DOVEX-996125 format. One record per residue (C-alpha): residue number from 0; residue in three letters; z, y, x. Coordinates in steps of 0.25 Angstrom, whole numbers, padded with zeros to 4 digits, always signed. Layout:
<sites>
{NUM, "ALA", {Z, Y, X}} ...
</sites>
This chain:
<sites>
{0, "MET", {+0003, +0039, -0047}} {1, "LYS", {-0008, +0029, -0048}} {2, "THR", {-0015, +0035, -0036}} {3, "LEU", {-0003, +0034, -0028}} {4, "HIS", {-0001, +0020, -0031}} {5, "LYS", {-0016, +0017, -0027}} {6, "VAL", {-0014, +0024, -0014}} {7, "LEU", {-0002, +0017, -0011}} {8, "PHE", {-0008, +0003, -0014}} {9, "VAL", {-0020, +0006, -0006}} {10, "ALA", {-0012, +0011, +0006}} {11, "LEU", {-0003, -0002, +0005}} {12, "VAL", {-0016, -0011, +0004}} {13, "ALA", {-0022, -0004, +0016}} {14, "ILE", {-0009, -0006, +0024}} {15, "PHE", {-0008, -0020, +0021}} {16, "SER", {-0023, -0023, +0023}} {17, "PHE", {-0023, -0016, +0037}} {18, "GLY", {-0010, -0024, +0041}} {19, "TYR", {-0016, -0037, +0039}} {20, "ALA", {-0027, -0034, +0049}} {21, "SER", {-0016, -0030, +0059}} {22, "ALA", {-0009, -0040, +0068}} {23, "ASP", {+0004, -0032, +0067}} {24, "PHE", {+0005, -0033, +0051}} {25, "ARG", {+0019, -0038, +0046}} {26, "PHE", {+0026, -0040, +0033}} {27, "GLY", {+0041, -0040, +0031}} {28, "ILE", {+0053, -0036, +0022}} {29, "LYS", {+0060, -0023, +0022}} {30, "ALA", {+0073, -0018, +0016}} {31, "GLY", {+0083, -0007, +0017}} {32, "LEU", {+0091, +0004, +0011}} {33, "ASN", {+0087, +0018, +0006}} {34, "PHE", {+0096, +0031, +0004}} {35, "SER", {+0090, +0040, -0006}} {36, "SER", {+0092, +0055, -0009}} {37, "LEU", {+0087, +0062, -0021}} {38, "ASN", {+0086, +0077, -0024}} {39, "VAL", {+0082, +0082, -0038}} {40, "LYS", {+0080, +0097, -0040}} {41, "ALA", {+0074, +0105, -0052}} {42, "LEU", {+0071, +0119, -0051}} {43, "ASP", {+0078, +0119, -0037}} {44, "GLN", {+0091, +0114, -0043}} {45, "SER", {+0097, +0101, -0039}} {46, "LEU", {+0098, +0090, -0050}} {47, "GLY", {+0104, +0080, -0042}} {48, "ASP", {+0104, +0074, -0028}} {49, "SER", {+0108, +0061, -0022}} {50, "ASP", {+0109, +0057, -0007}} {51, "ASN", {+0108, +0044, +0000}} {52, "ARG", {+0109, +0034, -0011}} {53, "THR", {+0107, +0020, -0006}} {54, "GLY", {+0096, +0010, -0011}} {55, "TRP", {+0088, -0001, -0005}} {56, "GLN", {+0074, -0007, -0003}} {57, "ALA", {+0067, -0020, +0000}} {58, "GLY", {+0053, -0026, +0001}} {59, "VAL", {+0042, -0030, +0010}} {60, "MET", {+0035, -0022, +0021}} {61, "ALA", {+0022, -0023, +0029}} {62, "GLU", {+0019, -0017, +0043}} {63, "PHE", {+0007, -0016, +0052}} {64, "THR", {+0007, -0010, +0066}} {65, "VAL", {-0005, -0006, +0075}} {66, "PRO", {-0003, -0013, +0088}} {67, "ILE", {-0001, -0005, +0101}} {68, "VAL", {+0002, +0009, +0094}} {69, "ASN", {+0013, +0002, +0085}} {70, "ILE", {+0009, +0011, +0073}} {71, "GLY", {+0007, +0005, +0059}} {72, "MET", {+0011, +0005, +0045}} {73, "ASP", {+0021, -0002, +0036}} {74, "ALA", {+0023, -0003, +0021}} {75, "ALA", {+0034, -0009, +0012}} {76, "VAL", {+0035, -0012, -0002}} {77, "MET", {+0050, -0012, -0007}} {78, "TYR", {+0059, -0012, -0019}} {79, "ALA", {+0068, +0000, -0017}} {80, "ARG", {+0080, +0004, -0024}} {81, "GLN", {+0084, +0019, -0022}} {82, "ASN", {+0097, +0024, -0027}} {83, "VAL", {+0099, +0039, -0031}} {84, "ASN", {+0110, +0046, -0039}} {85, "ASP", {+0113, +0039, -0052}} {86, "ASN", {+0115, +0053, -0059}} {87, "SER", {+0101, +0058, -0055}} {88, "ALA", {+0088, +0058, -0063}} {89, "TYR", {+0083, +0048, -0052}} {90, "GLU", {+0092, +0036, -0051}} {91, "ASN", {+0092, +0022, -0044}} {92, "LYS", {+0077, +0018, -0043}} {93, "ASP", {+0069, +0006, -0039}} {94, "PHE", {+0056, +0007, -0032}} {95, "LEU", {+0045, +0000, -0025}} {96, "ASP", {+0046, +0007, -0011}} {97, "ILE", {+0033, +0007, -0003}} {98, "PRO", {+0034, +0014, +0010}} {99, "VAL", {+0021, +0015, +0019}} {100, "ASN", {+0024, +0019, +0034}} {101, "LEU", {+0017, +0023, +0046}} {102, "LYS", {+0025, +0016, +0057}} {103, "TRP", {+0026, +0017, +0072}} {104, "LYS", {+0033, +0007, +0080}} {105, "ILE", {+0037, +0013, +0094}} {106, "GLY", {+0035, +0002, +0105}} {107, "LEU", {+0046, +0002, +0115}} {108, "PRO", {+0044, -0004, +0129}} {109, "VAL", {+0052, -0017, +0132}} {110, "VAL", {+0059, -0017, +0119}} {111, "GLY", {+0048, -0016, +0109}} {112, "ASN", {+0049, -0030, +0104}} {113, "ILE", {+0063, -0028, +0101}} {114, "ILE", {+0064, -0014, +0095}} {115, "SER", {+0053, -0004, +0091}} {116, "PRO", {+0056, +0010, +0085}} {117, "ILE", {+0048, +0013, +0072}} {118, "ILE", {+0044, +0027, +0066}} {119, "PHE", {+0037, +0027, +0052}} {120, "THR", {+0033, +0036, +0041}} {121, "GLY", {+0026, +0035, +0028}} {122, "PRO", {+0026, +0036, +0013}} {123, "ASP", {+0036, +0029, +0004}} {124, "PHE", {+0032, +0026, -0011}} {125, "LEU", {+0043, +0023, -0021}} {126, "ILE", {+0037, +0017, -0034}} {127, "ALA", {+0048, +0017, -0044}} {128, "LEU", {+0052, +0004, -0051}} {129, "ASN", {+0061, +0010, -0062}} {130, "LYS", {+0056, +0024, -0067}} {131, "GLN", {+0068, +0032, -0073}} {132, "THR", {+0067, +0042, -0084}} {133, "MET", {+0079, +0051, -0086}} {134, "GLN", {+0082, +0064, -0093}} {135, "ASN", {+0072, +0075, -0087}} {136, "PHE", {+0068, +0066, -0076}} {137, "GLU", {+0058, +0054, -0073}} {138, "THR", {+0057, +0047, -0060}} {139, "LYS", {+0044, +0045, -0053}} {140, "THR", {+0037, +0032, -0051}} {141, "CYS", {+0033, +0035, -0037}} {142, "GLU", {+0041, +0042, -0026}} {143, "VAL", {+0034, +0045, -0013}} {144, "GLY", {+0042, +0048, +0000}} {145, "TRP", {+0039, +0049, +0015}} {146, "ASN", {+0046, +0040, +0025}} {147, "PHE", {+0050, +0044, +0039}} {148, "GLY", {+0057, +0032, +0047}} {149, "LEU", {+0062, +0026, +0060}} {150, "GLY", {+0066, +0012, +0064}} {151, "VAL", {+0065, +0000, +0073}} {152, "GLU", {+0058, -0013, +0074}} {153, "LEU", {+0067, -0024, +0080}} {154, "LEU", {+0061, -0037, +0086}} {155, "LYS", {+0047, -0034, +0080}} {156, "HIS", {+0052, -0038, +0065}} {157, "LEU", {+0064, -0030, +0060}} {158, "GLN", {+0062, -0015, +0057}} {159, "VAL", {+0074, -0006, +0054}} {160, "THR", {+0070, +0008, +0049}} {161, "GLY", {+0075, +0020, +0043}} {162, "SER", {+0067, +0031, +0035}} {163, "TYR", {+0068, +0043, +0027}} {164, "CYS", {+0059, +0045, +0015}} {165, "LEU", {+0056, +0059, +0011}} {166, "GLY", {+0053, +0060, -0004}} {167, "MET", {+0039, +0067, -0007}} {168, "ASN", {+0039, +0067, -0022}} {169, "ASN", {+0048, +0070, -0034}} {170, "VAL", {+0055, +0057, -0039}} {171, "VAL", {+0057, +0062, -0053}} {172, "GLU", {+0050, +0070, -0063}} {173, "ALA", {+0055, +0079, -0074}} {174, "THR", {+0053, +0074, -0088}} {175, "GLY", {+0063, +0084, -0096}} {176, "LEU", {+0065, +0099, -0095}} {177, "LEU", {+0062, +0099, -0080}} {178, "ASN", {+0049, +0102, -0075}} {179, "THR", {+0044, +0092, -0064}} {180, "ALA", {+0039, +0103, -0056}} {181, "ASP", {+0053, +0109, -0054}} {182, "LEU", {+0059, +0095, -0051}} {183, "LYS", {+0061, +0090, -0037}} {184, "ALA", {+0067, +0076, -0035}} {185, "LYS", {+0065, +0071, -0021}} {186, "LYS", {+0071, +0058, -0015}} {187, "ASN", {+0072, +0055, +0000}} {188, "TYR", {+0078, +0042, +0006}} {189, "TRP", {+0082, +0035, +0019}} {190, "THR", {+0078, +0021, +0021}} {191, "LEU", {+0084, +0011, +0030}} {192, "SER", {+0076, -0002, +0031}} {193, "ALA", {+0074, -0015, +0038}} {194, "ALA", {+0061, -0023, +0038}} {195, "TYR", {+0058, -0037, +0044}} {196, "LEU", {+0043, -0039, +0047}} {197, "PHE", {+0037, -0053, +0050}} 
</sites>
C-alpha cells in the first residue's frame, strides 16, 4: 500500500511539473454524480448485489494538452461519496477520488473553438476516508479502477463528460469465517461530470 501511494504521488508530481512548462496547462473545478453497483460473492455464491446507487463528487482538476495533436493528460483530486446498499457489508463510503487520464481532444474544422469531442481513459484511485469493519468483512483502504470516457469541451472552458469505471480489485477483505481468497467483491460505477477550466 505504501508503494502504491508513492507511485501515485510521483505520477501526480510529474504531471503537474510537466504541465507548468506547457502553454496549454490549466486548472479548474470539477463536480458530478456517480452511480455505483456492487457484486459480492463467496465461493461463487452471491452475498448481495446493488445497482445504480447515486452519489456525488467535487474537487479540483488540472489538465495539460500538447498543441497540434491535442493529446494530453488530466488529473483531479475530489471528495467523493459513493452510496451502496445499506444492507451489505459495504455501505455508503467517503473517498479521496484521484482519476488520472490520458485524453484526446478531437479538433473539428470551423466549430473547433465552440465544441470539441473528448475521448479519455486511465486509472482511478479511491482512498477511503471512513474505513468500515463489520461481521466477517473489512473494507479496503484503496480501491483501483480503470476509466473509459467520452465528452465534449464547450467554448474552450466547459467540459461535460461521462465515464464508466471498471473495478480492478476487491473492495472488501474477509475477517471472519470466510477466506479472503474465496471472496470476490467488485464495484463498478458510471460518472457524469462537469469541469470548468480557467
